VEXLUM-175780 format. One line per field, with one value per atom (N, C-alpha, C, O): residue number from 1; atom name; x, y, z. Coordinates in steps of 0.001 Angstrom, whole numbers, plus 500000, padded with zeros to 6 digits. Atoms other than C-alpha are relative to their C-alpha. Layout:
REM residues N
i = (NUM:...)
at = (CA:...)
u = (X:...)
v = (Y:...)
w = (Z:...)
This chain:
REM residues 265
i = (1:1:1:1:2:2:2:2:3:3:3:3:4:4:4:4:5:5:5:5:6:6:6:6:7:7:7:7:8:8:8:8:9:9:9:9:10:10:10:10:11:11:11:11:12:12:12:12:13:13:13:13:14:14:14:14:15:15:15:15:16:16:16:16:17:17:17:17:18:18:18:18:19:19:19:19:20:20:20:20:21:21:21:21:22:22:22:22:23:23:23:23:24:24:24:24:25:25:25:25:26:26:26:26:27:27:27:27:28:28:28:28:29:29:29:29:30:30:30:30:31:31:31:31:32:32:32:32:33:33:33:33:34:34:34:34:35:35:35:35:36:36:36:36:37:37:37:37:38:38:38:38:39:39:39:39:40:40:40:40:41:41:41:41:42:42:42:42:43:43:43:43:44:44:44:44:45:45:45:45:46:46:46:46:47:47:47:47:48:48:48:48:49:49:49:49:50:50:50:50:51:51:51:51:52:52:52:52:53:53:53:53:54:54:54:54:55:55:55:55:56:56:56:56:57:57:57:57:58:58:58:58:59:59:59:59:60:60:60:60:61:61:61:61:62:62:62:62:63:63:63:63:64:64:64:64:65:65:65:65:66:66:66:66:67:67:67:67:68:68:68:68:69:69:69:69:70:70:70:70:71:71:71:71:72:72:72:72:73:73:73:73:74:74:74:74:75:75:75:75:76:76:76:76:77:77:77:77:78:78:78:78:79:79:79:79:80:80:80:80:81:81:81:81:82:82:82:82:83:83:83:83:84:84:84:84:85:85:85:85:86:86:86:86:87:87:87:87:88:88:88:88:89:89:89:89:90:90:90:90:91:91:91:91:92:92:92:92:93:93:93:93:94:94:94:94:95:95:95:95:96:96:96:96:97:97:97:97:98:98:98:98:99:99:99:99:100:100:100:100:101:101:101:101:102:102:102:102:103:103:103:103:104:104:104:104:105:105:105:105:106:106:106:106:107:107:107:107:108:108:108:108:109:109:109:109:110:110:110:110:111:111:111:111:112:112:112:112:113:113:113:113:114:114:114:114:115:115:115:115:116:116:116:116:117:117:117:117:118:118:118:118:119:119:119:119:120:120:120:120:121:121:121:121:122:122:122:122:123:123:123:123:124:124:124:124:125:125:125:125:126:126:126:126:127:127:127:127:128:128:128:128:129:129:129:129:130:130:130:130:131:131:131:131:132:132:132:132:133:133:133:133:134:134:134:134:135:135:135:135:136:136:136:136:137:137:137:137:138:138:138:138:139:139:139:139:140:140:140:140:141:141:141:141:142:142:142:142:143:143:143:143:144:144:144:144:145:145:145:145:146:146:146:146:147:147:147:147:148:148:148:148:149:149:149:149:150:150:150:150:151:151:151:151:152:152:152:152:153:153:153:153:154:154:154:154:155:155:155:155:156:156:156:156:157:157:157:157:158:158:158:158:159:159:159:159:160:160:160:160:161:161:161:161:162:162:162:162:163:163:163:163:164:164:164:164:165:165:165:165:166:166:166:166:167:167:167:167:168:168:168:168:169:169:169:169:170:170:170:170:171:171:171:171:172:172:172:172:173:173:173:173:174:174:174:174:175:175:175:175:176:176:176:176:177:177:177:177:178:178:178:178:179:179:179:179:180:180:180:180:181:181:181:181:182:182:182:182:183:183:183:183:184:184:184:184:185:185:185:185:186:186:186:186:187:187:187:187:188:188:188:188:189:189:189:189:190:190:190:190:191:191:191:191:192:192:192:192:193:193:193:193:194:194:194:194:195:195:195:195:196:196:196:196:197:197:197:197:198:198:198:198:199:199:199:199:200:200:200:200:201:201:201:201:202:202:202:202:203:203:203:203:204:204:204:204:205:205:205:205:206:206:206:206:207:207:207:207:208:208:208:208:209:209:209:209:210:210:210:210:211:211:211:211:212:212:212:212:213:213:213:213:214:214:214:214:215:215:215:215:216:216:216:216:217:217:217:217:218:218:218:218:219:219:219:219:220:220:220:220:221:221:221:221:222:222:222:222:223:223:223:223:224:224:224:224:225:225:225:225:226:226:226:226:227:227:227:227:228:228:228:228:229:229:229:229:230:230:230:230:231:231:231:231:232:232:232:232:233:233:233:233:234:234:234:234:235:235:235:235:236:236:236:236:237:237:237:237:238:238:238:238:239:239:239:239:240:240:240:240:241:241:241:241:242:242:242:242:243:243:243:243:244:244:244:244:245:245:245:245:246:246:246:246:247:247:247:247:248:248:248:248:249:249:249:249:250:250:250:250:251:251:251:251:252:252:252:252:253:253:253:253:254:254:254:254:255:255:255:255:256:256:256:256:257:257:257:257:258:258:258:258:259:259:259:259:260:260:260:260:261:261:261:261:262:262:262:262:263:263:263:263:264:264:264:264:265:265:265:265)
at = (N:CA:C:O:N:CA:C:O:N:CA:C:O:N:CA:C:O:N:CA:C:O:N:CA:C:O:N:CA:C:O:N:CA:C:O:N:CA:C:O:N:CA:C:O:N:CA:C:O:N:CA:C:O:N:CA:C:O:N:CA:C:O:N:CA:C:O:N:CA:C:O:N:CA:C:O:N:CA:C:O:N:CA:C:O:N:CA:C:O:N:CA:C:O:N:CA:C:O:N:CA:C:O:N:CA:C:O:N:CA:C:O:N:CA:C:O:N:CA:C:O:N:CA:C:O:N:CA:C:O:N:CA:C:O:N:CA:C:O:N:CA:C:O:N:CA:C:O:N:CA:C:O:N:CA:C:O:N:CA:C:O:N:CA:C:O:N:CA:C:O:N:CA:C:O:N:CA:C:O:N:CA:C:O:N:CA:C:O:N:CA:C:O:N:CA:C:O:N:CA:C:O:N:CA:C:O:N:CA:C:O:N:CA:C:O:N:CA:C:O:N:CA:C:O:N:CA:C:O:N:CA:C:O:N:CA:C:O:N:CA:C:O:N:CA:C:O:N:CA:C:O:N:CA:C:O:N:CA:C:O:N:CA:C:O:N:CA:C:O:N:CA:C:O:N:CA:C:O:N:CA:C:O:N:CA:C:O:N:CA:C:O:N:CA:C:O:N:CA:C:O:N:CA:C:O:N:CA:C:O:N:CA:C:O:N:CA:C:O:N:CA:C:O:N:CA:C:O:N:CA:C:O:N:CA:C:O:N:CA:C:O:N:CA:C:O:N:CA:C:O:N:CA:C:O:N:CA:C:O:N:CA:C:O:N:CA:C:O:N:CA:C:O:N:CA:C:O:N:CA:C:O:N:CA:C:O:N:CA:C:O:N:CA:C:O:N:CA:C:O:N:CA:C:O:N:CA:C:O:N:CA:C:O:N:CA:C:O:N:CA:C:O:N:CA:C:O:N:CA:C:O:N:CA:C:O:N:CA:C:O:N:CA:C:O:N:CA:C:O:N:CA:C:O:N:CA:C:O:N:CA:C:O:N:CA:C:O:N:CA:C:O:N:CA:C:O:N:CA:C:O:N:CA:C:O:N:CA:C:O:N:CA:C:O:N:CA:C:O:N:CA:C:O:N:CA:C:O:N:CA:C:O:N:CA:C:O:N:CA:C:O:N:CA:C:O:N:CA:C:O:N:CA:C:O:N:CA:C:O:N:CA:C:O:N:CA:C:O:N:CA:C:O:N:CA:C:O:N:CA:C:O:N:CA:C:O:N:CA:C:O:N:CA:C:O:N:CA:C:O:N:CA:C:O:N:CA:C:O:N:CA:C:O:N:CA:C:O:N:CA:C:O:N:CA:C:O:N:CA:C:O:N:CA:C:O:N:CA:C:O:N:CA:C:O:N:CA:C:O:N:CA:C:O:N:CA:C:O:N:CA:C:O:N:CA:C:O:N:CA:C:O:N:CA:C:O:N:CA:C:O:N:CA:C:O:N:CA:C:O:N:CA:C:O:N:CA:C:O:N:CA:C:O:N:CA:C:O:N:CA:C:O:N:CA:C:O:N:CA:C:O:N:CA:C:O:N:CA:C:O:N:CA:C:O:N:CA:C:O:N:CA:C:O:N:CA:C:O:N:CA:C:O:N:CA:C:O:N:CA:C:O:N:CA:C:O:N:CA:C:O:N:CA:C:O:N:CA:C:O:N:CA:C:O:N:CA:C:O:N:CA:C:O:N:CA:C:O:N:CA:C:O:N:CA:C:O:N:CA:C:O:N:CA:C:O:N:CA:C:O:N:CA:C:O:N:CA:C:O:N:CA:C:O:N:CA:C:O:N:CA:C:O:N:CA:C:O:N:CA:C:O:N:CA:C:O:N:CA:C:O:N:CA:C:O:N:CA:C:O:N:CA:C:O:N:CA:C:O:N:CA:C:O:N:CA:C:O:N:CA:C:O:N:CA:C:O:N:CA:C:O:N:CA:C:O:N:CA:C:O:N:CA:C:O:N:CA:C:O:N:CA:C:O:N:CA:C:O:N:CA:C:O:N:CA:C:O:N:CA:C:O:N:CA:C:O:N:CA:C:O:N:CA:C:O:N:CA:C:O:N:CA:C:O:N:CA:C:O:N:CA:C:O:N:CA:C:O:N:CA:C:O:N:CA:C:O:N:CA:C:O:N:CA:C:O:N:CA:C:O:N:CA:C:O:N:CA:C:O:N:CA:C:O:N:CA:C:O:N:CA:C:O:N:CA:C:O:N:CA:C:O:N:CA:C:O:N:CA:C:O:N:CA:C:O:N:CA:C:O:N:CA:C:O:N:CA:C:O:N:CA:C:O:N:CA:C:O:N:CA:C:O:N:CA:C:O:N:CA:C:O:N:CA:C:O:N:CA:C:O:N:CA:C:O:N:CA:C:O:N:CA:C:O:N:CA:C:O:N:CA:C:O:N:CA:C:O:N:CA:C:O:N:CA:C:O:N:CA:C:O:N:CA:C:O:N:CA:C:O:N:CA:C:O:N:CA:C:O:N:CA:C:O:N:CA:C:O:N:CA:C:O:N:CA:C:O:N:CA:C:O:N:CA:C:O:N:CA:C:O:N:CA:C:O:N:CA:C:O:N:CA:C:O:N:CA:C:O:N:CA:C:O:N:CA:C:O:N:CA:C:O)
u = (500485:117219:498803:498876:501229:113706:500014:499986:499947:113816:498726:498721:501257:110182:499733:498667:500211:110652:499956:500582:500049:109831:501373:502141:498767:112730:499629:498758:500349:112662:500449:501647:499675:112490:500297:499789:499814:113790:498748:498289:501243:110738:500167:500637:500077:110440:498548:497648:501358:107398:500005:501011:500135:106132:498510:497675:501336:102998:498993:499286:501120:099659:498728:498560:501254:096252:499721:500267:500305:094821:501272:502206:498811:097295:500153:499217:499623:099025:501324:502292:498786:101600:500624:499922:499266:104287:500978:501813:499110:106058:500795:500225:499114:109050:500239:499778:499708:110296:501361:502061:498752:113270:501201:501281:498770:116632:499854:500792:500211:115114:499886:500304:500195:114246:498875:498251:501049:111812:500321:499424:499650:113747:499467:499522:500607:112101:498845:498526:501202:109115:500301:499373:499649:111031:499348:498823:500611:109787:498504:497944:501432:106214:499703:498779:500222:106465:500161:499522:499745:107732:498830:498754:501113:104528:498646:497614:501265:101894:499984:501031:500168:100500:498579:497834:501345:097358:499854:498738:500041:098274:501168:502145:498902:100425:500650:500027:499305:103005:500792:501443:499147:104583:500673:500016:499262:107318:501160:502235:498916:109364:500984:500629:499061:112522:499688:499668:500324:111645:501125:502285:499018:113404:501111:500853:498852:116914:500392:501292:499725:116919:500113:499629:499836:117840:500720:501798:499391:118554:499345:499572:500586:116507:500980:501888:499112:118199:499840:498804:499999:119079:500399:501517:499644:118941:500340:499559:499584:120837:499152:499181:500806:118418:498562:497766:501376:115239:499720:500610:500409:113311:499817:499914:500267:112601:498909:498961:501176:109354:498899:499138:501094:105961:499706:499483:500277:105386:501016:500644:498952:108726:499901:500042:500107:108280:498783:498870:501189:104745:500189:499742:499753:105841:500837:500629:499172:108454:499236:499475:500743:106032:498904:498689:501181:103069:500225:499367:499839:104574:500104:499926:499812:105150:498860:498882:501075:101931:498782:498395:501256:098852:498839:498958:501212:095369:499273:499398:500886:093002:500710:500217:499240:095615:499779:499525:499846:095648:501430:502368:498663:098594:500373:499708:499440:100602:501287:502184:498864:103118:500495:499725:499354:105568:500651:501391:499276:106678:499975:498903:499975:107833:499138:498450:500862:106143:498533:497725:501396:102918:499579:498435:500287:103117:499724:498771:500184:103490:498712:498025:501222:100653:498764:497813:501140:098288:499837:498718:500060:099181:499522:498771:500431:098711:498485:497842:501438:095194:499177:498061:500705:094211:500178:499221:499688:095920:499712:499450:500234:095446:499097:499536:500881:092426:499757:499461:500225:092074:501068:500858:498929:095348:499815:500456:500054:094247:498612:497631:501251:091537:499841:498753:500005:092466:501435:502378:498678:095378:500156:499258:499582:097089:501344:502355:498818:099617:500629:499955:499244:102295:500971:501704:499039:104234:499873:500881:500198:102680:500516:500118:499592:104483:498893:498933:501173:101221:500267:499462:499616:103019:498980:498624:501008:100516:500547:499799:499398:102981:501497:502031:498587:106559:500853:501852:499217:107817:500025:501085:500062:106622:500823:501492:499212:108183:501487:502211:498573:111559:500459:501530:499639:111583:500095:501056:500022:110667:501116:501787:498978:113001:501397:502260:498689:115928:500363:501537:499734:115551:500221:500389:499891:115886:501422:501625:498618:119676:500848:500335:499067:122761:499803:499712:500114:122380:498696:498700:501278:118691:500047:499572:499911:119392:500815:500387:499144:122240:499354:499517:500623:120237:498895:498876:501106:117111:500464:499790:499448:119286:500799:501261:499280:120971:501496:502144:498567:124466:500799:500442:499161:127174:500580:500855:499426:128510:499081:499543:500926:125359:500371:500434:499629:126344:501340:501514:498679:129948:499853:500464:500183:128814:499344:499782:500723:126391:500865:500903:499170:128777:501214:501717:498913:131555:499532:500273:500571:129268:499858:500094:500165:128571:501329:501397:498686:132267:500528:501265:499558:132858:498821:498701:501254:129548:500193:499509:499868:130767:500369:499884:499630:132360:498814:498543:501157:129300:498926:498303:500996:127009:500400:499561:499524:129189:499940:499674:499949:129426:498628:498433:501301:125800:499329:498783:500650:124490:500620:499950:499351:127034:499678:499819:500373:125904:498507:498096:501457:122148:499639:499256:500108:121799:498571:498318:501375:118062:499166:497963:500702:117153:500759:501970:499312:117926:501112:500993:498853:121267:499632:500193:500344:119620:499375:499619:500632:117554:501021:501061:498988:120405:500984:501360:499012:122792:499441:500181:500598:120337:499889:499598:499999:120452:501135:501126:498880:123684:499790:500670:500256:122074:499139:497983:500662:121116:501083:502265:499060:122737:499606:498515:500316:122924:498763:497898:501128:120480:498702:497710:501247:117919:499581:498393:500334:118126:499545:498474:500296:118176:498738:497950:501200:115513:498747:497715:501174:113152:499662:498494:500237:113581:499336:498350:500516:112941:498636:497695:501166:110305:498819:497675:501090:108296:499657:498503:500267:108702:499706:498748:500138:109085:498947:498124:500833:107204:498610:497697:501291:104337:499114:499583:500941:101234:499124:498160:500784:099924:498610:497677:501306:097074:498975:497849:500927:095508:499597:498437:500310:095751:499011:498062:500867:094111:498582:497621:501332:091222:499265:498035:500601:090659:499831:499058:500029:091170:498642:497949:501270:088178:500122:499127:499812:089684:499939:500278:499949:089246:501433:502365:498674:092175:500038:499132:499748:093519:501423:502360:498696:096408:500338:499583:499504:098378:501281:502248:498923:100740:500533:499774:499361:103241:499878:500131:500171:102562:501319:501324:498689:106310:500758:501983:499372:106990:500555:499793:499366:109511:500019:499774:499867:109953:498685:498634:501344:106227:499090:498369:500703:104637:498528:497830:501374:101336:498990:497862:500957:099760:499523:498377:500409:099742:499017:498111:500936:097996:498641:497602:501251:095391:499274:498052:500603:094823:499409:498348:500532:094392:498680:497735:501246:091748:498857:497721:501037:089878:499557:498366:500352:090030:499144:498175:500762:088776:498571:497625:501343:085854:499153:497981:500726:084861:499612:498577:500254:085084:499096:498788:500838:082918:500754:500158:499146:085844:500332:500873:499772:086090:501453:501832:498627:089712:500163:500008:499811:090377:501410:502381:498709:093190:500167:499351:499711:094708:501407:502376:498701:097515:500342:499506:499550:099557:501346:502043:498690:102565:501081:501050:498935:105652:500533:500036:499348:107870:499697:498610:500217:108301:500025:499615:499756:109043:499113:499618:500931:105920:500125:500014:499914:106358:501215:501223:498789:109805:499869:500200:500007:109183:498694:498692:501294:105471:499244:498127:500647:104680:498664:497790:501279:101880:498873:497758:501011:100035:499606:498434:500280:100355:499195:498273:500751:099127:498551:497645:501368:096089:499237:498065:500650:095361:499641:498662:500252:095543:498963:498462:500993:093197:500395:499597:499539:095293:500379:500561:499654:096131:501446:502300:498624:099208:500680:500023:499241:101965:500059:500655)
v = (500573:699474:499103:498245:500745:698018:498702:498747:501265:694282:499681:498788:500262:694427:500977:500923:499051:697246:499266:498216:500654:696392:499983:500937:500114:695200:499744:498919:500183:695460:498638:498367:501332:691917:500008:500849:500238:690754:499303:498332:500547:689987:499713:500563:500349:688155:500087:499671:499905:688875:499513:499617:500390:687466:499856:499673:500286:687124:501110:502145:499075:688925:499226:498077:500633:688162:500156:501059:499933:687518:499809:499121:500064:687878:498630:498096:501231:684731:500255:500691:499836:684877:498627:497646:501243:682202:500170:501074:499946:681568:498702:497612:501166:679236:499474:500059:500630:676986:500378:501222:499714:677019:499705:498645:500198:677473:500143:499845:499830:678237:501488:502339:498615:681412:500006:498975:499902:682673:499135:498814:500845:680582:498573:497780:501312:677531:499756:498609:500118:678253:500011:500098:499895:678283:498894:499185:501085:674863:500216:499962:499750:675801:501126:501016:498869:679128:499590:500162:500429:677301:499248:499141:500792:675227:500649:499998:499370:677768:501457:502085:498573:681184:500390:499591:499532:683289:500611:500716:499387:684921:500975:500895:499082:687735:499527:499561:500615:686212:501017:501901:499278:687809:498948:498249:501044:685603:500630:500826:499407:687144:498950:497787:500769:685756:500335:501510:499748:685345:500740:500653:499270:687533:499057:498024:500803:686167:498908:498123:501071:683930:500561:501656:499567:684160:501332:501507:498676:687760:501082:502272:499045:689381:500293:499501:499670:691140:498994:498344:500916:689113:500765:500599:499197:691525:499107:498217:500885:689963:500159:499297:499762:691468:499540:499718:500448:689973:498752:497934:501198:687393:498816:497667:501047:685421:499038:497840:500777:684221:500333:501064:499749:684283:501491:501993:498557:687926:500746:501597:499303:689053:499706:500612:500340:687170:500659:501155:499362:688476:501512:502114:498557:692042:500355:501399:499758:691769:499731:500390:500370:690168:500999:501270:499194:692516:501133:501341:498900:695498:499575:500407:500420:693374:499142:498736:500891:691336:500784:501773:499374:692310:499549:498588:500398:692156:498902:498798:501007:689244:499126:498930:500867:686993:498534:498192:501429:683250:499795:500291:500212:682121:498535:497645:501339:679085:499957:500774:499970:678136:498596:497636:501292:675347:499947:500858:500336:673907:501134:501486:498876:676746:501148:501805:498977:679160:499698:500615:500382:677179:500321:500710:499618:677724:501496:501926:498550:681459:500392:501325:499693:681457:499758:500538:500279:679852:501105:501527:498906:682519:501290:502057:498815:685231:500001:501044:500088:683984:500328:500837:499709:684314:501455:502114:498672:687588:501126:502259:498973:689432:499413:499235:500708:687842:500740:500106:499249:690663:499707:499964:500291:689547:498647:498380:501396:685954:499657:499658:500475:684845:498492:498018:501435:681162:499535:500250:500575:678913:498672:497829:501294:676112:499699:500321:500261:674594:498670:497643:501169:672133:499575:500405:500497:669937:500672:500975:499307:671542:499143:497985:500714:670515:500117:500988:499930:669810:499257:498437:500702:668670:500266:501420:499797:668094:500600:501199:499476:669060:500173:499784:499693:670129:498737:498700:501235:666604:499404:499017:500522:665408:500853:500329:499101:668481:499733:499672:500236:667819:498693:498636:501297:664178:500086:499594:499909:664974:500896:500549:499059:667951:499388:499626:500625:665938:499045:498735:500903:663612:500683:500012:499275:666357:500160:500427:499801:666562:500362:500612:499798:667152:501343:501407:498675:670900:500125:500645:499936:670628:499171:499614:500876:667733:500645:500679:499380:669509:501254:501550:498760:672737:499718:500325:500256:671292:499267:499309:500651:669229:500968:500606:498990:672450:499770:500197:500290:671274:501237:501882:498864:673991:499831:500815:500242:672340:500491:500743:499503:673469:501425:501757:498617:677109:500064:500841:500017:676333:499616:500240:500457:674470:501070:501328:498990:677169:501233:501761:498802:680060:499732:500651:500339:678226:500142:500614:499829:678122:501475:501882:498562:681841:500662:501512:499395:682719:499641:500412:500441:680765:499940:499008:500061:681658:499786:498932:500247:681929:498551:497983:501402:678485:499097:498147:500819:677062:500037:499018:499875:678406:499169:498525:500753:676845:498495:497734:501430:673478:499401:498194:500515:673209:499081:498053:500909:671703:498605:497645:501310:668874:499226:498004:500631:668193:499683:498594:500175:668670:499633:500497:500435:666615:499738:499555:500326:666008:501227:501109:498768:669657:500718:500533:499247:671945:500870:501320:499237:673821:501363:501781:498662:677228:499936:500810:500156:675977:499523:500021:500527:674016:501082:501146:498969:676971:501014:501552:499032:679222:499456:500214:500572:676810:500568:500432:499392:678621:501489:502153:498562:682083:500288:500692:499638:682525:500180:499964:499871:683227:499019:498448:500869:681193:500505:499718:499433:683581:499791:499353:500138:683541:498540:498228:501421:679768:499395:498794:500684:678637:500536:499762:499441:681045:499652:499344:500366:680375:498526:498168:501423:676639:499754:499023:500222:676777:500679:500046:499211:679517:499886:500099:500155:678920:498519:498118:501395:675236:499145:498372:500878:673637:500501:499713:499497:675922:500467:500487:499451:677313:498897:498053:501031:675179:500541:501268:499593:675763:499407:499992:500653:673360:500919:501038:499096:675829:501166:501578:498885:678640:499570:500296:500434:676608:499713:499944:500241:675590:501308:501347:498707:679272:500895:501852:499137:680737:499928:498913:499974:681789:499709:499373:500184:681434:498515:497656:501389:678259:499478:500203:500601:675884:498677:497852:501296:673079:499579:500361:500562:670877:498969:498022:500948:669088:499402:500120:500593:666578:498729:497883:501184:664015:498822:498958:501172:660516:499529:498886:500424:659943:501135:501079:498860:663233:499562:499170:500403:662457:501135:500910:498885:665911:500457:500934:499632:666587:498804:498773:501267:663143:500187:501013:499902:662625:499674:500166:500387:661092:501207:501238:498817:664471:500845:501450:499266:666094:499297:499957:500747:663301:500276:500425:499701:663942:501406:501631:498637:667658:500000:500674:500076:666832:499451:499915:500582:664703:500995:501105:498988:667431:501098:501555:498946:670002:499547:500317:500516:667787:499975:500350:500041:667286:501397:501590:498622:671042:500745:501918:499346:671771:500966:501869:499128:673432:499287:498182:500629:672704:500198:501276:499992:671869:498815:497665:501062:669905:499434:500188:500662:667366:499011:498107:500892:665664:499440:500189:500659:663120:499517:498945:500411:662470:499309:499450:500644:660390:501090:501995:499008:662377:500207:499630:499733:663695:501425:501943:498676:667072:501120:502240:498924:668989:499850:499690:500165:668724:501113:500851:498879:672189:499869:500400:500199:671158:498776:498834:501269:667554:499745:499043:500231:667642:501332:501477:498681:671252:499947:500770:500117:670134:499665:500167:500370:668587:501209:501401:498794:671813:500984:501623:499106:673821:499559:500392:500511:671561:500337:500711:499711:672049:501475:501834:498564:675811:500419:501543:499735:675592:501197:502107:498940:677832:499389:498178:500485:677595:499560:500078:500447:675740:500926:501536:499208:677559:499262:499761)
w = (501246:724352:500293:501172:499756:724171:499206:497976:500729:723317:499242:498394:500687:722167:498859:498245:501074:719654:498663:498519:501306:716034:499332:499449:500775:713910:498543:498265:501417:710096:499498:499415:500473:708791:498501:497759:501431:705437:499481:500084:500533:703280:498511:497755:501422:699959:499561:500292:500539:697790:498557:497855:501394:694526:499669:500555:500481:692422:500187:500786:499899:692180:500324:499916:499637:693599:501478:502112:498570:697084:500838:500426:499139:699949:500659:501254:499306:701177:500701:500078:499195:703973:500209:500456:499801:704278:501160:501138:498837:707607:500074:500131:499995:707685:501419:502399:498719:710470:500553:499994:499297:712826:499113:498494:500751:711132:498501:497761:501434:707731:499668:500454:500429:705820:498982:498732:501016:703200:498780:498001:501141:700665:500150:499210:499789:702197:499027:498714:500834:699911:498507:497703:501417:696607:499158:498083:500770:695442:499838:498772:500071:696272:499012:498207:500899:694440:498536:497653:501375:691348:499383:498159:500546:691001:500257:500097:499644:692007:499573:499420:500262:691127:500370:500938:499703:691464:501378:501887:498672:694788:500129:499384:499692:696181:501296:502358:498869:698520:500803:500247:499058:701579:500861:501633:499286:703017:500771:500205:499213:705848:500509:500702:499190:707380:501451:501819:498599:711055:500706:500306:499210:713590:500458:501077:499581:714149:499042:499341:500955:711069:498590:498305:501373:707407:499921:500489:500194:706415:500851:500636:499057:709165:501131:501384:498876:712106:501139:501281:498849:715187:501247:501736:498820:718146:501191:501527:498901:721076:501255:502133:498798:723629:499843:500766:500198:722134:500829:501062:499271:724130:499055:499485:500996:720920:500469:500193:499649:722447:499005:498043:500941:720726:499885:498783:500029:721700:499140:498332:500746:720264:498508:497687:501422:716995:499358:498235:500570:716484:499874:498898:500068:717272:498776:498158:501182:714517:498713:497700:501202:712058:499632:498450:500267:712408:498999:498141:500957:710516:498543:497653:501393:707394:499480:498318:500412:707300:499515:500137:500452:705258:500877:501637:499288:706735:499218:497998:500579:706100:498967:497857:500895:704550:500358:501512:499739:704166:500483:499858:499444:706290:499840:500372:500182:705206:500813:500603:499082:707854:500298:500335:499777:708586:501373:501744:498770:711939:501017:501509:499066:714219:499486:500266:500584:711816:500208:500357:499756:712282:501430:501665:498612:716049:500074:500724:499995:715463:499271:499688:500741:712913:500856:500810:499115:715438:501034:501325:499034:717995:499342:499943:500744:715353:499806:499927:500252:714609:501241:501131:498750:718278:500416:500820:499469:719125:499012:499417:501026:715822:498905:497769:500942:714121:498695:497682:501236:711575:498950:497765:500948:709998:499309:498293:500459:709384:499462:500206:500588:706968:500232:500558:499744:707284:500178:499840:499734:708262:499270:499296:500511:706374:500654:500329:499183:708765:499602:499535:500441:707666:501096:501635:499016:710074:501348:501986:498717:713152:501154:501279:498780:716373:501054:501923:499122:718208:501309:501752:498774:721347:501110:501350:498960:724175:501283:502057:498779:726916:499775:498736:500150:727532:499942:499223:500036:728179:498602:498111:501360:724777:499048:498157:500844:723169:500151:499157:499758:724793:499367:498763:500573:723721:498481:497890:501459:720111:499471:498499:500464:719749:500129:499283:499795:721125:498871:498672:501109:718146:498670:497652:501268:715535:499503:498319:500398:715499:501194:502285:498890:717589:500677:501903:499385:718103:500780:501896:499293:719032:501277:502322:498830:721402:501108:502261:498993:723166:500585:501769:499538:723377:501015:502086:499073:725002:501252:502282:498810:727362:500859:501941:499231:728507:500052:501008:500007:727561:499578:498592:500405:727453:498596:497911:501324:724306:498885:497772:501017:722458:499605:498421:500298:722767:499277:498338:500660:721831:498538:497670:501373:718712:499145:498024:500763:717616:499761:498650:500157:718255:499124:498476:500918:716426:498554:497692:501335:713393:499657:498519:500240:713810:499662:498774:500243:713937:498615:498001:501326:710753:499039:498243:500749:709126:498492:497929:501448:705487:499685:498706:500222:705775:500312:499578:499618:707574:498929:498632:501062:704856:498786:498155:501157:702164:500229:499299:499705:703923:500303:500166:499565:705074:498983:499384:500956:701787:499964:499585:499994:702147:501276:501323:498734:705722:500018:500419:500053:705246:498563:497775:501391:702086:499549:498358:500379:702198:499671:499437:500347:701499:498893:498771:501043:698535:500597:501737:499471:698905:500562:501575:499514:699315:501383:502215:498692:702261:501020:502145:499087:703808:500431:501602:499661:703651:500980:501803:499078:705474:501414:502339:498656:708421:500841:502064:499269:709352:500234:500782:499865:709319:501232:501111:498743:712967:501052:500781:498889:716319:501097:501078:498873:719489:500740:501123:499266:721162:499233:499817:500760:718331:499891:499974:500143:717894:501327:501403:498737:721513:500661:501205:499370:722765:499216:499812:500792:719864:500203:500354:499788:720283:501349:501442:498650:724009:500202:500680:499600:724251:499038:499438:500964:721082:499801:499949:500350:720195:501230:501234:498834:723627:500977:501443:498910:726013:499574:500400:500420:723905:499440:498677:500442:723277:498869:499108:501168:719753:500023:499472:499926:720481:500650:500167:499306:722911:499106:499102:500895:720367:498917:498621:501092:717605:500484:499751:499457:719833:500297:500313:499684:720684:498775:498817:501184:717190:499305:499368:500709:715121:498522:497880:501434:711649:499626:500440:500476:709576:500004:499656:499882:710092:499249:499368:500635:707939:500339:500179:499702:709038:498936:498715:500992:706324:500568:500822:499212:707879:499346:498872:500533:706680:500957:502154:499152:707959:500614:501663:499499:708418:500688:500802:499331:710228:501356:502240:498740:713012:501024:502209:499074:714507:500594:501727:499551:714774:499754:498757:500248:715169:499659:500247:500473:713376:501099:501066:498963:716479:500808:501257:499247:718227:499203:499776:500848:715267:499996:500020:499939:715293:501315:501338:498699:719004:500022:500605:500097:718287:499246:499656:500753:715681:500825:500721:499137:718196:501070:501360:498996:720855:499386:499992:500670:718362:499727:499893:500279:717390:501263:501233:498730:721024:500472:501109:499581:721583:499027:499239:500991:718557:499120:498534:500807:716769:498700:498722:501299:713046:499563:499106:500484:712269:499060:499469:500987:709080:500144:500208:499857:709418:498854:498680:501128:706367:500142:500266:499966:706523:498591:497892:501332:703385:500126:501130:500039:702439:499990:499156:499961:703390:501389:502357:498719:706153:500450:500191:499411:707861:498962:499263:500968:704647:498767:497656:501110:702491:498966:497768:500945:700948:499093:497983:500789:699716:499104:497919:500722:698658:499234:498223:500638:697742:499839:500334:500118:696773:499276:499552:500687:694440:500972:500834:499011:697375:500842:501165:499217:699350:499148:499657:500895:696333:499890:499873:500056:696093:501294:501256:498713:699814:500113:500767:499948:699341:498953:498985:501048:696326:499132:498910:500894:694079:498654:498530:501336:690407:499952:500671:500238:689257:499004:498161:500968:687395:498661:497707)
């Protein structure tokens, strides 16, 4: 069995107009964009569930690195699309812009984990929650906790909104729709080990970063440093900081709609 073979992803679509692709973050799904879709129109949206998350397949033999995620995404993405991406999805979007430039007209990245090195990534990720902390620390209990959720998935999905109270129930419940392999490998190989900063400095497409000033998981200081590096390198990357945390598309969808320059619903 070839771990790099394409896998049919679950894809949500809505609207009419120019193509806009939406890529969610770790532990989420295409439903992450529901609040944004409710306040915007004038575009044709393609929002896949990433490989191993939401309602997409979770092949146990996949590497779940950047190559594997892009290989799964390419068959469902239109050409020359504006790509709006959050967190882990933003890392993948930056890699997409470098490796497949014909697919990307421009990037709007929300909550980008612009970690300068692996040490900074490990420190920040460890503060995101118990499962993330145990996973990046290599604790055996991380796998036990994750697989326990998998074995009791219907219960975990039902209980997730009561545990993750700061997100809408549909988004919180999808936090239980992954496997230990898809979660742990994506966290390690995409979020911790891959440097999105290098991709953005090499990409040719226009880039705009919209970042919450109170973002804990992806500290704003790293995004500011990326903006300074880009300026020194002669690379035009727009960086905008706004009041908010890691979930601007959920809590401040109007601000994201303004940044994308699309009509309101």
